[in-house]
NUDREN-689347 format. One record per residue (C-alpha): residue in three letters; x, y, z. Coordinates in steps of 0.5 Angstrom, whole numbers, plus 2048, in hexadecimal, padded with zeros to 3 digits. Example, Ala and Ser with C-alpha at 12.3 -4.5 7.8 and 13.67 -1.06 7.14 Angstrom:
+------+-----+-----+-----+
| resn |   x |   y |   z |
+------+-----+-----+-----+
|  ala | 819 | 7F7 | 810 |
|  ser | 81B | 7FE | 80E |
+------+-----+-----+-----+
This chain:
+------+-----+-----+-----+
| resn |   x |   y |   z |
+------+-----+-----+-----+
|  met | 907 | 8C3 | 86A |
|  ser | 90E | 8C2 | 866 |
|  ala | 90B | 8C5 | 860 |
|  ile | 908 | 8CB | 863 |
|  arg | 910 | 8CC | 866 |
|  ser | 914 | 8CB | 860 |
|  leu | 90E | 8D0 | 85D |
|  ile | 90F | 8D5 | 862 |
|  leu | 917 | 8D4 | 861 |
|  lys | 917 | 8D5 | 85A |
|  ser | 912 | 8DB | 85B |
|  asn | 918 | 8DE | 860 |
|  ile | 91E | 8DC | 85B |
|  leu | 91A | 8E0 | 855 |
|  arg | 918 | 8E6 | 85A |
|  leu | 920 | 8E6 | 85C |
|  ser | 922 | 8E6 | 856 |
|  leu | 91E | 8EC | 852 |
|  glu | 920 | 8F0 | 859 |
|  ala | 927 | 8EF | 857 |
|  asn | 926 | 8F0 | 850 |
|  ala | 923 | 8F6 | 852 |
|  arg | 928 | 8F8 | 856 |
|  asn | 92E | 8F6 | 851 |
|  thr | 931 | 8F1 | 855 |
|  asn | 932 | 8EA | 854 |
|  val | 92E | 8E6 | 85A |
|  gly | 934 | 8E0 | 85A |
|  leu | 931 | 8DB | 85E |
|  phe | 92A | 8DB | 85C |
|  gln | 92D | 8DC | 854 |
|  asn | 92E | 8D5 | 853 |
|  val | 927 | 8D2 | 856 |
|  phe | 924 | 8D7 | 852 |
|  leu | 927 | 8D5 | 84C |
|  arg | 927 | 8CE | 84D |
|  ser | 91F | 8CE | 84F |
|  tyr | 91D | 8D2 | 84A |
|  ser | 922 | 8D0 | 844 |
|  met | 91F | 8CB | 83F |
|  tyr | 926 | 8C8 | 83F |
|  ser | 92B | 8C5 | 845 |
|  pro | 932 | 8C9 | 846 |
|  arg | 936 | 8C4 | 842 |
|  phe | 932 | 8C5 | 83B |
|  ile | 937 | 8C9 | 837 |
|  glu | 934 | 8CF | 832 |
|  pro | 935 | 8CC | 82A |
|  thr | 93B | 8CD | 825 |
|  phe | 937 | 8CF | 81F |
|  arg | 93C | 8D2 | 81B |
|  leu | 940 | 8CE | 816 |
|  glu | 946 | 8D3 | 818 |
|  asp | 945 | 8D2 | 820 |
|  gln | 945 | 8CB | 81F |
|  glu | 94C | 8CA | 81B |
|  lys | 94F | 8CF | 821 |
|  leu | 94C | 8C9 | 826 |
|  lys | 94F | 8C4 | 822 |
|  glu | 955 | 8C7 | 821 |
|  ser | 957 | 8C9 | 828 |
|  gly | 954 | 8C1 | 82A |
|  glu | 94E | 8C4 | 82E |
|  phe | 949 | 8C0 | 829 |
|  ala | 94B | 8BA | 82C |
|  glu | 94A | 8BC | 833 |
|  arg | 943 | 8BF | 831 |
|  gln | 941 | 8B9 | 82D |
|  phe | 93D | 8B5 | 832 |
|  thr | 93B | 8BC | 836 |
|  pro | 933 | 8BD | 836 |
|  val | 932 | 8C3 | 832 |
|  lys | 92C | 8C8 | 832 |
|  ala | 927 | 8C8 | 82C |
|  ala | 929 | 8CD | 827 |
|  leu | 925 | 8D3 | 826 |
|  thr | 921 | 8D4 | 820 |
|  asn | 926 | 8DA | 81D |
|  gln | 92C | 8D5 | 81E |
|  thr | 92F | 8D2 | 817 |
|  ser | 934 | 8CF | 815 |
|  ser | 932 | 8D1 | 80E |
|  ile | 938 | 8D4 | 809 |
|  phe | 932 | 8D9 | 808 |
|  tyr | 932 | 8DB | 80F |
|  asp | 935 | 8E2 | 811 |
|  pro | 935 | 8E4 | 818 |
|  ile | 934 | 8EC | 816 |
|  val | 92E | 8EB | 811 |
|  arg | 92B | 8E7 | 817 |
|  lys | 92C | 8EE | 81B |
|  phe | 92A | 8F2 | 817 |
|  thr | 924 | 8EE | 815 |
|  asn | 923 | 8EE | 81C |
|  tyr | 923 | 8F6 | 81C |
|  val | 91E | 8F6 | 816 |
|  met | 919 | 8F2 | 819 |
|  ile | 914 | 8F5 | 81D |
|  thr | 90E | 8F1 | 820 |
|  gly | 911 | 8EA | 81F |
|  gln | 910 | 8E8 | 818 |
|  arg | 917 | 8E6 | 816 |
|  thr | 914 | 8E2 | 810 |
|  leu | 912 | 8E9 | 80D |
|  val | 918 | 8EC | 80F |
|  arg | 91D | 8E6 | 80B |
|  asp | 919 | 8E7 | 805 |
|  leu | 91A | 8EE | 805 |
|  val | 921 | 8EE | 806 |
|  asn | 922 | 8E8 | 801 |
|  glu | 91E | 8EC | 7FC |
|  thr | 923 | 8F2 | 7FE |
|  phe | 929 | 8EE | 7FC |
|  glu | 926 | 8EC | 7F6 |
|  arg | 925 | 8F3 | 7F4 |
|  ile | 92C | 8F5 | 7F5 |
|  lys | 92F | 8EF | 7F2 |
|  his | 92B | 8F1 | 7EB |
|  ala | 92D | 8F8 | 7EC |
|  gln | 934 | 8F6 | 7EC |
|  leu | 934 | 8F1 | 7E7 |
|  lys | 930 | 8F6 | 7E2 |
|  lys | 937 | 8FA | 7E4 |
|  lys | 93B | 8F5 | 7E2 |
|  his | 938 | 8F4 | 7DB |
|  gln | 938 | 8FA | 7DA |
|  ala | 940 | 8FB | 7DC |
|  glu | 944 | 8FB | 7D5 |
|  thr | 94B | 8F9 | 7D7 |
|  glu | 94D | 8F3 | 7DB |
|  glu | 950 | 8F7 | 7E1 |
|  glu | 94A | 8FB | 7E2 |
|  lys | 946 | 8F4 | 7E2 |
|  ala | 94B | 8F2 | 7E7 |
|  lys | 94A | 8F7 | 7EC |
|  ile | 942 | 8F6 | 7ED |
|  glu | 941 | 8F2 | 7F3 |
|  thr | 93B | 8EE | 7F1 |
|  asn | 939 | 8EA | 7F8 |
|  pro | 934 | 8EE | 7FC |
|  val | 937 | 8EB | 802 |
|  val | 93D | 8EF | 802 |
|  ile | 93A | 8F6 | 7FF |
|  phe | 936 | 8F5 | 805 |
|  his | 93B | 8F4 | 80A |
|  lys | 93F | 8FA | 806 |
|  ala | 93A | 8FD | 808 |
|  val | 939 | 8FB | 80F |
|  glu | 940 | 8FE | 80F |
|  asn | 93F | 905 | 80D |
|  cys | 93A | 906 | 811 |
|  arg | 93E | 904 | 817 |
|  pro | 940 | 90B | 81C |
|  val | 947 | 90D | 81B |
|  leu | 948 | 90F | 822 |
|  gln | 945 | 90F | 829 |
|  leu | 944 | 913 | 82E |
|  thr | 944 | 912 | 835 |
|  pro | 941 | 916 | 83B |
|  ile | 946 | 918 | 840 |
|  lys | 945 | 91C | 846 |
|  arg | 94A | 921 | 849 |
|  gly | 948 | 926 | 84E |
|  gly | 940 | 925 | 84E |
|  ile | 940 | 926 | 845 |
|  lys | 940 | 920 | 841 |
|  tyr | 944 | 921 | 83A |
|  gln | 944 | 91C | 834 |
|  val | 94B | 91A | 833 |
|  arg | 94B | 917 | 82C |
|  asn | 94E | 910 | 82C |
|  trp | 951 | 90C | 825 |
|  tyr | 94F | 905 | 824 |
|  ile | 94E | 8FF | 820 |
|  tyr | 946 | 8FE | 821 |
|  asp | 946 | 8F6 | 820 |
|  ile | 940 | 8F2 | 821 |
+------+-----+-----+-----+
């Protein structure tokens, strides 16, 4: 009998949370119950800090000692502390990925980086002076970052409604990921 009551309670909580999400409002009291009953981890578990830069910041601030004995959630498969990890390249890989074939997309991105590297090395070897050779960038990730920076919008249009008419007003900004 108690199993049926808990199942009914869970279904009611799920229904309330779905209705609240449809209305774009918070469930309030039921939100914590919903997360606790359907989450793999209890609320005392913290998110993993997998990037070395973030770990260094935690050590400098002294928060690392506080978090040392706190239970941590398992890291996702795409979260790594490798020196080759780059969040912008990961985001680009996720954009390119269509049907969930992550290994295929990673191979394609790595092959593209190899082609960029070969083209840049060819340019570097054909350069005649040392100044020209020093100007040529051979790191494909740096070239990728420059390409992404060149593709970013310079201005942003914000719709403002005045007198029943929407005007597109431009805002200058620096885009930050």
